[in-house]
N, C-alpha and C positions, 0 to 999 in steps of 0.2 A: 587577508585572513578569512578563513572559512567560518561562517556562522554556525553555531551548534545546531544540530538537526534533531527534530523530534520524530522518532520512528514508531509507528503503530504496528504491533505484531498481533495478528489474529490467528491463534494456533491452539488447538485443543489438547495436544500432546505436551504434557508438562516437561518431559525430558527434552523434546525438540525446542520448546520455548526457552528453557534455561540455557541450553547450548547456544542457541541463536543470540540471546541477549549477552551471554558471556563473550562470544566472538566479537560482536559489534562493539562492546565496551573495550575489549582487549586491543582492538585496532583503532580505538578512539574515533569510531565512525559516527557516533551520535552522543549528544549530551544526555538524552533521555530516551528510553524505550518503554512504551506503555503496552503491557501485555493484556490481551483479552482472550479468554478461553472458549468463547462461542460468538456466533454471529449477532445474537441479540444484544449482548453487552457492548459489542463494537458499534452497532447501530445506535444504541442508546447514548454512547459517548459522543458520536458524531452529530446526532440529530435530536438528542433528548431534550434540549432547551428550546425546542420549537415554540412552546407556549410562552416563553419569556420574550419572544421577538428579538432576541439578542443575535445579531448577525456577526458578532465579533469572530474573527478568525484566529484569535490569539492562541487558542488551544488546539487548533487543527494540526494534524501531523504533516510533516514535510513529505513523508513516504509511508506507504502502507504495504506491509508484507502480509499476505492473506492466504490461508490454507483453503483448499477446495472443500475437503470433507470436514464439516463442522457439525456438532450436535444441534438439532433444531434448524435454525436458518442456515442454509448452505453458503459457502463462500461465493458461489455464483450470484445468489440473491443479494448478498452484501455488496458485491462488485456492481451489480446492476443499479442498486440504490445510490452508490457513490458516484457512478458515472452518469446518472440521469438527473442529478441534483446540482444546480448551478454553483452552490457554495462549495462543493467537494469534487466536481468533475475534473478539475485540473490536477488533483493530487496524484502523483505517480503511484500506481497500484500494481504490485507484483504478485502474481499467483505463485505461491511457494508450497509445493505438494509432492507427495510420493507417486501420484497418479501419472502414468505415461500414456494413458488412453488417448488416441488421436481425437476422438469426439470431445473429450474434456479440454484438450489443448485448444481445439478450434472454438469451443464455446467460450473459453476464457478470453480469447482475442475478440470474438464476436461481441462479448459483453463490455469490451473496452479495456481489458488488461493491457498494461504497458509492457509486460514481460511475463513469461511462464517458465518458471524454474523448477526442475525436478530435483527433489532432495536426494542426494546420494545416500546409500545405506552405510557406506564406509565412513567411520568417524572422521578421519583426516580429510577425506574428500568433502564431507559435509562442512567441516570447519573452513576449508579453503573456498568452497562455493559461497558461503555466507560472507566471508571476508571480502571476496571479490565483488559480490553483489552490493554490499554496503559501501565499499570504496567507490564503485561506479556511480551509484545513485546519489551519494552524498558529496563526493569530491570531484568527480569527472563530469557528470551530467549537470546541466544548469536547471535548478529547480524553479518552478513557477512561484510567483508571489501569490498571496491569497487573492481570491477572485474579487473581493470587495475593493482591493487597492488598484486594480487594473480594469480599464473599461473592457467590456465584452468585445471580442473581435467582430468586425463586420465583413461580410463577403466582399471580395474584390470584384469590381465590375469588369467585365471583359467586352471587348468590341468584336462584334461579328465581322468576319471578313468575307 
């Protein structure tokens, strides 16, 4: 049995957010989708309890769907913070955007994105893309356990020949 997934959606376009949430729920891809309309609120959710020294991973998402173009803090800045923080670096983070610019695709991967998906403008294609994305990341791909429950990996020693 597949455990319920918590998906974090960071998307400033309300129509795109509602459509994405609806498709994910329709295909039973997740138990819960938490939507954030900007980078600042997403970062506050992920890292806002720093002063409490609570390292609990109970509310961390299993997968993050992250738009590139967000008001205020950009998707790339959010991605960089996620991927450079030990508590969140293993969370699969997918850039989900309308931007097809080669430099933005490269930057997404350079910042540690696990995938870069261009949102189709056609409604049916958008729906299929989101359904496939959710099915892959929740049902097909093996998701990592929270960082605190698994020891950090250590480099493998190699023998010089």
